[in-house]
PADOMAR-790052 format. One record per residue (C-alpha): residue number from 1; residue in one letter; chain; x, y, z. Coordinates in steps of 0.2 Angstrom, whole numbers. Layout:
! PADOMAR-790052
+-----+----+----+-------+-------+-------+
:   i : aa : ch :     X :     Y :     Z :
+-----+----+----+-------+-------+-------+
: NUM :  A :  A :     X :     Y :     Z :
...
+-----+----+----+-------+-------+-------+
//
This chain:
! PADOMAR-790052
+-----+----+----+-------+-------+-------+
:   i : aa : ch :     X :     Y :     Z :
+-----+----+----+-------+-------+-------+
:   1 :  X :  A :   -45 :    22 :   150 :
:   2 :  X :  A :   -60 :    22 :   140 :
:   3 :  X :  A :   -61 :    41 :   141 :
:   4 :  X :  A :   -43 :    42 :   136 :
:   5 :  X :  A :   -45 :    31 :   121 :
:   6 :  X :  A :   -60 :    41 :   116 :
:   7 :  X :  A :   -49 :    57 :   116 :
:   8 :  X :  A :   -36 :    48 :   106 :
:   9 :  X :  A :   -49 :    42 :    94 :
:  10 :  X :  A :   -56 :    60 :    92 :
:  11 :  X :  A :   -38 :    66 :    89 :
:  12 :  X :  A :   -35 :    54 :    76 :
:  13 :  X :  A :   -51 :    58 :    67 :
:  14 :  X :  A :   -46 :    77 :    67 :
:  15 :  X :  A :   -28 :    73 :    61 :
:  16 :  X :  A :   -36 :    62 :    47 :
:  17 :  X :  A :   -47 :    77 :    41 :
:  18 :  X :  A :   -31 :    87 :    41 :
:  19 :  X :  A :   -21 :    76 :    31 :
:  20 :  X :  A :   -35 :    72 :    19 :
:  21 :  X :  A :   -38 :    91 :    18 :
:  22 :  X :  A :   -20 :    93 :    13 :
:  23 :  X :  A :   -21 :    79 :     0 :
:  24 :  X :  A :   -38 :    84 :    -8 :
:  25 :  X :  A :   -41 :   103 :    -5 :
:  26 :  X :  A :   -36 :   111 :   -22 :
:  27 :  X :  A :   -25 :   127 :   -21 :
:  28 :  X :  A :   -39 :   138 :   -27 :
:  29 :  X :  A :   -49 :   135 :   -11 :
:  30 :  X :  A :   -35 :   142 :    -1 :
:  31 :  X :  A :   -35 :   158 :   -12 :
:  32 :  X :  A :   -54 :   159 :   -10 :
:  33 :  X :  A :   -51 :   157 :     9 :
:  34 :  X :  A :   -38 :   171 :    10 :
:  35 :  X :  A :   -49 :   183 :    -1 :
:  36 :  X :  A :   -63 :   181 :    11 :
:  37 :  X :  A :   -52 :   182 :    26 :
:  38 :  X :  A :   -45 :   198 :    22 :
:  39 :  X :  A :   -62 :   206 :    20 :
:  40 :  X :  A :   -64 :   204 :    40 :
:  41 :  X :  A :   -62 :   221 :    49 :
:  42 :  X :  A :   -54 :   212 :    64 :
:  43 :  X :  A :   -40 :   206 :    54 :
:  44 :  X :  A :   -24 :   217 :    58 :
:  45 :  X :  A :   -19 :   229 :    44 :
:  46 :  X :  A :    -2 :   221 :    43 :
:  47 :  X :  A :    -9 :   204 :    39 :
:  48 :  X :  A :   -20 :   212 :    26 :
:  49 :  X :  A :    -6 :   221 :    18 :
:  50 :  X :  A :     5 :   205 :    18 :
:  51 :  X :  A :    -8 :   197 :     5 :
:  52 :  X :  A :   -12 :   213 :    -5 :
:  53 :  X :  A :     7 :   216 :    -8 :
:  54 :  X :  A :    10 :   199 :   -15 :
:  55 :  X :  A :     5 :   190 :   -31 :
:  56 :  X :  A :    -4 :   173 :   -30 :
:  57 :  X :  A :    12 :   164 :   -34 :
:  58 :  X :  A :    22 :   173 :   -20 :
:  59 :  X :  A :     7 :   168 :    -9 :
:  60 :  X :  A :     8 :   150 :   -14 :
:  61 :  X :  A :    27 :   149 :   -11 :
:  62 :  X :  A :    28 :   159 :     4 :
:  63 :  X :  A :    13 :   155 :    14 :
:  64 :  X :  A :     1 :   141 :     7 :
:  65 :  X :  A :    15 :   129 :     3 :
:  66 :  X :  A :    23 :   130 :    21 :
:  67 :  X :  A :     5 :   129 :    29 :
:  68 :  X :  A :     2 :   113 :    19 :
:  69 :  X :  A :    19 :   106 :    23 :
:  70 :  X :  A :    17 :   110 :    42 :
:  71 :  X :  A :     0 :   102 :    43 :
:  72 :  X :  A :     7 :    86 :    34 :
:  73 :  X :  A :    22 :    85 :    46 :
:  74 :  X :  A :    12 :    89 :    62 :
:  75 :  X :  A :    -1 :    76 :    57 :
:  76 :  X :  A :    12 :    62 :    53 :
:  77 :  X :  A :    23 :    66 :    68 :
:  78 :  X :  A :     8 :    65 :    79 :
:  79 :  X :  A :     2 :    49 :    71 :
:  80 :  X :  A :    20 :    41 :    74 :
:  81 :  X :  A :    20 :    47 :    92 :
:  82 :  X :  A :     3 :    39 :    96 :
:  83 :  X :  A :     7 :    24 :    87 :
:  84 :  X :  A :    23 :    21 :    96 :
:  85 :  X :  A :    14 :    24 :   113 :
:  86 :  X :  A :     2 :    11 :   108 :
:  87 :  X :  A :    13 :    -3 :   105 :
:  88 :  X :  A :    18 :   -16 :   118 :
:  89 :  X :  A :    36 :   -15 :   116 :
:  90 :  X :  A :    39 :   -30 :   129 :
:  91 :  X :  A :    31 :   -41 :   116 :
:  92 :  X :  A :    42 :   -36 :   101 :
:  93 :  X :  A :    56 :   -47 :    98 :
:  94 :  X :  A :    66 :   -38 :    83 :
:  95 :  X :  A :    83 :   -39 :    91 :
:  96 :  X :  A :    82 :   -58 :    88 :
:  97 :  X :  A :    78 :   -56 :    69 :
:  98 :  X :  A :    91 :   -62 :    58 :
:  99 :  X :  A :    97 :   -47 :    49 :
: 100 :  X :  A :   110 :   -56 :    38 :
: 101 :  X :  A :    95 :   -67 :    31 :
: 102 :  X :  A :    86 :   -52 :    27 :
: 103 :  X :  A :    99 :   -44 :    18 :
: 104 :  X :  A :   104 :   -59 :     9 :
: 105 :  X :  A :    86 :   -62 :     3 :
: 106 :  X :  A :    85 :   -44 :    -3 :
: 107 :  X :  A :   100 :   -45 :   -14 :
: 108 :  X :  A :    95 :   -62 :   -21 :
: 109 :  X :  A :    78 :   -54 :   -26 :
: 110 :  X :  A :    88 :   -40 :   -33 :
: 111 :  X :  A :    97 :   -52 :   -44 :
: 112 :  X :  A :    83 :   -62 :   -50 :
: 113 :  X :  A :    72 :   -47 :   -53 :
: 114 :  X :  A :    83 :   -32 :   -55 :
: 115 :  X :  A :    74 :   -14 :   -53 :
: 116 :  X :  A :    85 :    -5 :   -66 :
: 117 :  X :  A :    73 :    10 :   -66 :
: 118 :  X :  A :    58 :    18 :   -60 :
: 119 :  X :  A :    42 :     9 :   -67 :
: 120 :  X :  A :    27 :    16 :   -76 :
: 121 :  X :  A :    19 :    32 :   -67 :
: 122 :  X :  A :    33 :    31 :   -54 :
: 123 :  X :  A :    42 :    45 :   -64 :
: 124 :  X :  A :    26 :    56 :   -60 :
: 125 :  X :  A :    28 :    52 :   -41 :
: 126 :  X :  A :    47 :    55 :   -42 :
: 127 :  X :  A :    43 :    73 :   -50 :
: 128 :  X :  A :    29 :    76 :   -37 :
: 129 :  X :  A :    42 :    72 :   -23 :
: 130 :  X :  A :    50 :    88 :   -29 :
: 131 :  X :  A :    36 :   100 :   -29 :
: 132 :  X :  A :    24 :    92 :   -18 :
: 133 :  X :  A :    17 :   106 :    -9 :
: 134 :  X :  A :    17 :   118 :   -24 :
: 135 :  X :  A :    10 :   107 :   -37 :
: 136 :  X :  A :    -5 :   115 :   -44 :
: 137 :  X :  A :   -15 :    99 :   -48 :
: 138 :  X :  A :   -13 :    84 :   -36 :
: 139 :  X :  A :    -6 :    67 :   -41 :
: 140 :  X :  A :   -19 :    56 :   -48 :
: 141 :  X :  A :   -33 :    66 :   -41 :
: 142 :  X :  A :   -23 :    67 :   -25 :
: 143 :  X :  A :   -26 :    48 :   -21 :
: 144 :  X :  A :    -8 :    42 :   -18 :
: 145 :  X :  A :     1 :    55 :    -8 :
: 146 :  X :  A :    11 :    47 :     6 :
: 147 :  X :  A :    25 :    39 :    -3 :
: 148 :  X :  A :    30 :    54 :   -13 :
: 149 :  X :  A :    27 :    65 :     3 :
: 150 :  X :  A :    39 :    54 :    14 :
: 151 :  X :  A :    52 :    55 :     0 :
: 152 :  X :  A :    50 :    73 :    -1 :
: 153 :  X :  A :    51 :    76 :    19 :
: 154 :  X :  A :    67 :    64 :    19 :
: 155 :  X :  A :    74 :    74 :     4 :
: 156 :  X :  A :    74 :    59 :    -8 :
: 157 :  X :  A :    67 :    71 :   -21 :
: 158 :  X :  A :    68 :    69 :   -40 :
: 159 :  X :  A :    71 :    54 :   -51 :
: 160 :  X :  A :    87 :    47 :   -44 :
: 161 :  X :  A :    84 :    50 :   -26 :
: 162 :  X :  A :    66 :    44 :   -27 :
: 163 :  X :  A :    73 :    28 :   -36 :
: 164 :  X :  A :    85 :    26 :   -21 :
: 165 :  X :  A :    70 :    29 :    -9 :
: 166 :  X :  A :    60 :    15 :   -17 :
: 167 :  X :  A :    74 :     3 :   -16 :
: 168 :  X :  A :    75 :     7 :     3 :
: 169 :  X :  A :    57 :     4 :     5 :
: 170 :  X :  A :    59 :   -12 :    -4 :
: 171 :  X :  A :    72 :   -18 :     9 :
: 172 :  X :  A :    60 :   -14 :    23 :
: 173 :  X :  A :    47 :   -24 :    14 :
: 174 :  X :  A :    58 :   -39 :    13 :
: 175 :  X :  A :    62 :   -36 :    32 :
: 176 :  X :  A :    43 :   -35 :    36 :
: 177 :  X :  A :    41 :   -52 :    27 :
: 178 :  X :  A :    54 :   -61 :    37 :
: 179 :  X :  A :    48 :   -52 :    53 :
: 180 :  X :  A :    31 :   -60 :    49 :
: 181 :  X :  A :    38 :   -78 :    49 :
: 182 :  X :  A :    49 :   -73 :    65 :
: 183 :  X :  A :    33 :   -67 :    74 :
: 184 :  X :  A :    23 :   -82 :    70 :
: 185 :  X :  A :    38 :   -94 :    76 :
: 186 :  X :  A :    38 :  -101 :    58 :
: 187 :  X :  A :    56 :  -107 :    54 :
: 188 :  X :  A :    59 :  -103 :    36 :
: 189 :  X :  A :    74 :  -106 :    25 :
: 190 :  X :  A :    81 :   -93 :    13 :
: 191 :  X :  A :    76 :  -102 :    -3 :
: 192 :  X :  A :    58 :  -102 :     4 :
: 193 :  X :  A :    58 :   -84 :     7 :
: 194 :  X :  A :    65 :   -80 :   -10 :
: 195 :  X :  A :    51 :   -91 :   -18 :
: 196 :  X :  A :    38 :   -82 :    -9 :
: 197 :  X :  A :    47 :   -65 :   -13 :
: 198 :  X :  A :    45 :   -70 :   -31 :
: 199 :  X :  A :    25 :   -68 :   -29 :
: 200 :  X :  A :    18 :   -52 :   -35 :
: 201 :  X :  A :    15 :   -43 :   -18 :
: 202 :  X :  A :    35 :   -43 :   -16 :
: 203 :  X :  A :    41 :   -45 :   -35 :
: 204 :  X :  A :    32 :   -31 :   -41 :
: 205 :  X :  A :    40 :   -19 :   -31 :
: 206 :  X :  A :    57 :   -24 :   -39 :
: 207 :  X :  A :    48 :   -24 :   -56 :
: 208 :  X :  A :    42 :    -7 :   -54 :
: 209 :  X :  A :    50 :     3 :   -40 :
: 210 :  X :  A :    42 :    18 :   -34 :
: 211 :  X :  A :    24 :    13 :   -34 :
: 212 :  X :  A :    14 :    16 :   -17 :
: 213 :  X :  A :     9 :    -2 :   -17 :
: 214 :  X :  A :    25 :    -5 :    -6 :
: 215 :  X :  A :    19 :     5 :     8 :
: 216 :  X :  A :     2 :    -4 :     8 :
: 217 :  X :  A :    10 :   -21 :    10 :
: 218 :  X :  A :    22 :   -15 :    24 :
: 219 :  X :  A :     7 :    -8 :    33 :
: 220 :  X :  A :    -2 :   -24 :    31 :
: 221 :  X :  A :    13 :   -34 :    37 :
: 222 :  X :  A :    16 :   -22 :    52 :
: 223 :  X :  A :    -1 :   -26 :    58 :
: 224 :  X :  A :     3 :   -44 :    60 :
: 225 :  X :  A :    21 :   -42 :    66 :
: 226 :  X :  A :    18 :   -29 :    80 :
: 227 :  X :  A :     6 :   -31 :    94 :
: 228 :  X :  A :    -5 :   -16 :    89 :
: 229 :  X :  A :   -20 :    -9 :    99 :
: 230 :  X :  A :   -36 :    -2 :    91 :
: 231 :  X :  A :   -28 :    16 :    91 :
: 232 :  X :  A :   -13 :     9 :    81 :
: 233 :  X :  A :   -24 :     1 :    69 :
: 234 :  X :  A :   -35 :    16 :    65 :
: 235 :  X :  A :   -18 :    26 :    62 :
: 236 :  X :  A :   -13 :    13 :    49 :
: 237 :  X :  A :   -30 :    14 :    41 :
: 238 :  X :  A :   -28 :    33 :    39 :
: 239 :  X :  A :   -11 :    31 :    32 :
: 240 :  X :  A :   -16 :    17 :    20 :
: 241 :  X :  A :   -30 :    28 :    13 :
: 242 :  X :  A :   -17 :    42 :    11 :
: 243 :  X :  A :    -6 :    30 :     2 :
: 244 :  X :  A :   -18 :    22 :   -11 :
: 245 :  X :  A :   -36 :    23 :   -13 :
: 246 :  X :  A :   -37 :     5 :   -18 :
: 247 :  X :  A :   -32 :     1 :     0 :
: 248 :  X :  A :   -50 :     2 :     5 :
: 249 :  X :  A :   -53 :   -16 :    -3 :
: 250 :  X :  A :   -40 :   -25 :     7 :
: 251 :  X :  A :   -46 :   -17 :    22 :
: 252 :  X :  A :   -62 :   -26 :    21 :
: 253 :  X :  A :   -53 :   -42 :    24 :
: 254 :  X :  A :   -43 :   -34 :    37 :
: 255 :  X :  A :   -58 :   -27 :    47 :
: 256 :  X :  A :   -65 :   -45 :    47 :
: 257 :  X :  A :   -49 :   -53 :    53 :
: 258 :  X :  A :   -46 :   -39 :    66 :
: 259 :  X :  A :   -64 :   -38 :    71 :
: 260 :  X :  A :   -60 :   -41 :    89 :
: 261 :  X :  A :   -47 :   -28 :    90 :
: 262 :  X :  A :   -55 :   -13 :    81 :
: 263 :  X :  A :   -73 :    -7 :    80 :
: 264 :  X :  A :   -80 :    -6 :    63 :
: 265 :  X :  A :   -89 :    10 :    66 :
: 266 :  X :  A :   -72 :    20 :    69 :
: 267 :  X :  A :   -65 :    13 :    53 :
: 268 :  X :  A :   -81 :    19 :    44 :
: 269 :  X :  A :   -80 :    36 :    52 :
: 270 :  X :  A :   -63 :    38 :    45 :
: 271 :  X :  A :   -68 :    32 :    28 :
: 272 :  X :  A :   -82 :    44 :    28 :
: 273 :  X :  A :   -70 :    59 :    31 :
: 274 :  X :  A :   -59 :    52 :    17 :
: 275 :  X :  A :   -74 :    52 :     5 :
: 276 :  X :  A :   -80 :    69 :    11 :
: 277 :  X :  A :   -63 :    77 :     6 :
: 278 :  X :  A :   -62 :    67 :   -10 :
: 279 :  X :  A :   -79 :    75 :   -14 :
: 280 :  X :  A :   -73 :    91 :    -8 :
: 281 :  X :  A :   -58 :    90 :   -19 :
: 282 :  X :  A :   -70 :    89 :   -35 :
: 283 :  X :  A :   -81 :   102 :   -29 :
: 284 :  X :  A :   -94 :    89 :   -25 :
: 285 :  X :  A :   -94 :    84 :   -43 :
: 286 :  X :  A :   -98 :    65 :   -42 :
: 287 :  X :  A :   -94 :    62 :   -60 :
: 288 :  X :  A :   -76 :    66 :   -57 :
: 289 :  X :  A :   -75 :    53 :   -42 :
: 290 :  X :  A :   -87 :    40 :   -49 :
: 291 :  X :  A :   -84 :    41 :   -68 :
: 292 :  X :  A :   -80 :    24 :   -76 :
: 293 :  X :  A :   -61 :    21 :   -78 :
: 294 :  X :  A :   -54 :    18 :   -95 :
: 295 :  X :  A :   -41 :     6 :  -101 :
: 296 :  X :  A :   -32 :    12 :  -118 :
: 297 :  X :  A :   -49 :    21 :  -122 :
: 298 :  X :  A :   -60 :     6 :  -117 :
: 299 :  X :  A :   -72 :     6 :  -103 :
: 300 :  X :  A :   -67 :    -7 :   -90 :
: 301 :  X :  A :   -82 :   -18 :   -94 :
: 302 :  X :  A :   -77 :   -18 :  -113 :
: 303 :  X :  A :   -58 :   -22 :  -109 :
: 304 :  X :  A :   -64 :   -37 :   -98 :
: 305 :  X :  A :   -76 :   -44 :  -111 :
: 306 :  X :  A :   -62 :   -43 :  -125 :
: 307 :  X :  A :   -47 :   -48 :  -114 :
: 308 :  X :  A :   -54 :   -59 :  -100 :
: 309 :  X :  A :   -40 :   -72 :  -105 :
: 310 :  X :  A :   -27 :   -59 :  -100 :
: 311 :  X :  A :   -37 :   -56 :   -83 :
: 312 :  X :  A :   -36 :   -75 :   -79 :
: 313 :  X :  A :   -18 :   -75 :   -83 :
: 314 :  X :  A :   -15 :   -60 :   -72 :
: 315 :  X :  A :   -24 :   -69 :   -58 :
: 316 :  X :  A :   -14 :   -83 :   -59 :
: 317 :  X :  A :     3 :   -74 :   -60 :
: 318 :  X :  A :    -2 :   -64 :   -44 :
: 319 :  X :  A :     2 :   -80 :   -34 :
: 320 :  X :  A :    10 :   -91 :   -47 :
: 321 :  X :  A :    10 :  -109 :   -38 :
: 322 :  X :  A :     5 :  -101 :   -22 :
: 323 :  X :  A :   -13 :  -105 :   -30 :
: 324 :  X :  A :   -10 :  -123 :   -27 :
: 325 :  X :  A :    -5 :  -120 :    -9 :
: 326 :  X :  A :   -20 :  -109 :    -6 :
: 327 :  X :  A :   -32 :  -122 :   -13 :
: 328 :  X :  A :   -22 :  -136 :    -3 :
: 329 :  X :  A :   -25 :  -126 :    13 :
: 330 :  X :  A :   -43 :  -124 :     9 :
: 331 :  X :  A :   -45 :  -143 :     7 :
: 332 :  X :  A :   -37 :  -146 :    23 :
: 333 :  X :  A :   -48 :  -133 :    32 :
: 334 :  X :  A :   -63 :  -141 :    24 :
: 335 :  X :  A :   -59 :  -158 :    31 :
: 336 :  X :  A :   -56 :  -151 :    49 :
: 337 :  X :  A :   -71 :  -139 :    47 :
: 338 :  X :  A :   -60 :  -124 :    51 :
: 339 :  X :  A :   -72 :  -111 :    45 :
: 340 :  X :  A :   -63 :   -96 :    52 :
: 341 :  X :  A :   -47 :   -99 :    41 :
: 342 :  X :  A :   -59 :  -103 :    26 :
: 343 :  X :  A :   -68 :   -87 :    29 :
: 344 :  X :  A :   -54 :   -76 :    30 :
: 345 :  X :  A :   -44 :   -83 :    15 :
: 346 :  X :  A :   -60 :   -83 :     4 :
: 347 :  X :  A :   -64 :   -65 :     9 :
: 348 :  X :  A :   -46 :   -59 :     6 :
: 349 :  X :  A :   -47 :   -67 :   -12 :
: 350 :  X :  A :   -63 :   -59 :   -15 :
: 351 :  X :  A :   -56 :   -42 :   -11 :
: 352 :  X :  A :   -42 :   -46 :   -23 :
: 353 :  X :  A :   -54 :   -51 :   -37 :
: 354 :  X :  A :   -65 :   -35 :   -34 :
: 355 :  X :  A :   -50 :   -23 :   -35 :
: 356 :  X :  A :   -44 :   -30 :   -51 :
: 357 :  X :  A :   -61 :   -30 :   -59 :
: 358 :  X :  A :   -62 :   -11 :   -53 :
: 359 :  X :  A :   -44 :    -6 :   -59 :
: 360 :  X :  A :   -38 :   -21 :   -71 :
: 361 :  X :  A :   -19 :   -20 :   -67 :
: 362 :  X :  A :   -22 :   -38 :   -63 :
: 363 :  X :  A :    -6 :   -47 :   -57 :
: 364 :  X :  A :     0 :   -31 :   -47 :
: 365 :  X :  A :   -17 :   -28 :   -37 :
: 366 :  X :  A :   -23 :   -46 :   -35 :
: 367 :  X :  A :    -6 :   -48 :   -26 :
: 368 :  X :  A :   -13 :   -36 :   -13 :
: 369 :  X :  A :   -23 :   -51 :    -6 :
: 370 :  X :  A :    -7 :   -59 :    -1 :
: 371 :  X :  A :   -13 :   -62 :    17 :
: 372 :  X :  A :   -23 :   -76 :    10 :
: 373 :  X :  A :    -7 :   -84 :     4 :
: 374 :  X :  A :     3 :   -81 :    20 :
: 375 :  X :  A :   -11 :   -89 :    31 :
: 376 :  X :  A :   -11 :  -104 :    19 :
: 377 :  X :  A :     8 :  -105 :    18 :
: 378 :  X :  A :     9 :  -105 :    37 :
: 379 :  X :  A :    -6 :  -117 :    40 :
: 380 :  X :  A :     1 :  -130 :    28 :
: 381 :  X :  A :    18 :  -131 :    37 :
: 382 :  X :  A :     8 :  -135 :    52 :
: 383 :  X :  A :    -5 :  -147 :    43 :
: 384 :  X :  A :     5 :  -156 :    30 :
: 385 :  X :  A :    13 :  -174 :    35 :
: 386 :  X :  A :    20 :  -187 :    25 :
: 387 :  X :  A :    18 :  -186 :     6 :
: 388 :  X :  A :     7 :  -170 :     8 :
: 389 :  X :  A :    23 :  -161 :    16 :
: 390 :  X :  A :    33 :  -168 :     1 :
: 391 :  X :  A :    20 :  -161 :   -11 :
: 392 :  X :  A :    20 :  -144 :    -3 :
: 393 :  X :  A :    39 :  -144 :    -3 :
: 394 :  X :  A :    39 :  -147 :   -23 :
: 395 :  X :  A :    26 :  -133 :   -26 :
: 396 :  X :  A :    37 :  -121 :   -16 :
: 397 :  X :  A :    52 :  -127 :   -27 :
: 398 :  X :  A :    43 :  -125 :   -43 :
: 399 :  X :  A :    36 :  -108 :   -38 :
: 400 :  X :  A :    54 :  -102 :   -36 :
: 401 :  X :  A :    59 :  -109 :   -54 :
: 402 :  X :  A :    43 :  -102 :   -62 :
: 403 :  X :  A :    47 :   -84 :   -67 :
: 404 :  X :  A :    36 :   -70 :   -61 :
: 405 :  X :  A :    27 :   -60 :   -74 :
: 406 :  X :  A :    18 :   -43 :   -74 :
: 407 :  X :  A :     1 :   -45 :   -83 :
: 408 :  X :  A :   -10 :   -29 :   -83 :
: 409 :  X :  A :   -13 :   -12 :   -90 :
: 410 :  X :  A :     4 :   -12 :  -100 :
: 411 :  X :  A :     3 :   -29 :  -106 :
: 412 :  X :  A :    13 :   -44 :  -101 :
: 413 :  X :  A :    31 :   -42 :   -95 :
: 414 :  X :  A :    45 :   -52 :   -89 :
: 415 :  X :  A :    56 :   -39 :   -79 :
: 416 :  X :  A :    75 :   -37 :   -82 :
: 417 :  X :  A :    86 :   -49 :   -71 :
: 418 :  X :  A :    92 :   -67 :   -69 :
: 419 :  X :  A :    75 :   -74 :   -74 :
: 420 :  X :  A :    74 :   -65 :   -89 :
: 421 :  X :  A :    92 :   -69 :   -94 :
: 422 :  X :  A :    89 :   -87 :   -91 :
: 423 :  X :  A :    73 :   -88 :  -101 :
: 424 :  X :  A :    80 :   -79 :  -115 :
: 425 :  X :  A :    95 :   -91 :  -115 :
: 426 :  X :  A :    82 :  -105 :  -116 :
: 427 :  X :  A :    74 :   -97 :  -131 :
: 428 :  X :  A :    58 :   -91 :  -123 :
+-----+----+----+-------+-------+-------+
//
């Protein structure tokens, strides 16, 4: 069994290298490889003639793009097959899930926070979904590949279809949230699900559909709703990195929480492969990868210095009244000396703070620390009695009434939907 696991791990590392290679190796490297390849005498003349008789554009369309597509499809399909084989399906109880509840919660959120169009740079992701394997320059330095890749492979290409694809992803996100409560044998009402759905890790996907964040959130929830082996966790880590470079922050917390299931050195090996291909994609120019990010022409440190009040507001709106639940849970755990829960929640929060200090998009990225909220939400249900339970109930109700706001790079925004209509009617 150990030998089999080692072979599977090696295969995952090879597939990770192949996938990261597709993402980061620029097209000019393919032409360099071809130019050197045709110089070998052992190469058949017909193959050399094939390349000599075609322009670079023709080679790109007829050869390089299909090769990149084949590598991507083979990698993803192999990951899927390995993943499905490493799930204990006897311990999966999706058949008992309440799909009517999932659909109902989804459409309530759709009314409260109406995703009328793609948000922000999602238009770039949508355009990339059309020309994914022929695009001369990778999207965002090749850092956020998987969502537009899936849209491309499932033929949800272009702005309209990519928008529809993002709504489908949102539905699966809501389903994953419901499955999480179901998996934890946690009875929860529709209004409570809607309340937690108005917190940024869900609500942002409705505010700005088309961002890769939705996949990251689904991956994290998947870890906790399906009995996954170490192999499955390694695959999700690879796919997370292929989805968004910032996922490495949240995986710090996950690596701690799952330390008995997955070896840290295997995660580190995958991360090193990822970093290597990122540097390779920049011709090992450290300034391209490590250069300080800017916000409207300001360095991040300058933006934080002059706009730290907005950073604080963004942190608050990441969880809204969920912060009260988190601190209440920490209070209970301190009394019970439940250090494991305290360490896990604090670590996830620190990961969230770190990524917002690195990338500024505050309410959105802080929401990635949502495992801290889910752990607190669940534990308070078990710990609270008497007036404490009534207090927790009140917080959940007020959280539902309190509107979700986006606070980050693009300012402060209340998205279209019933929330905005009601607050406009009240004169806000």
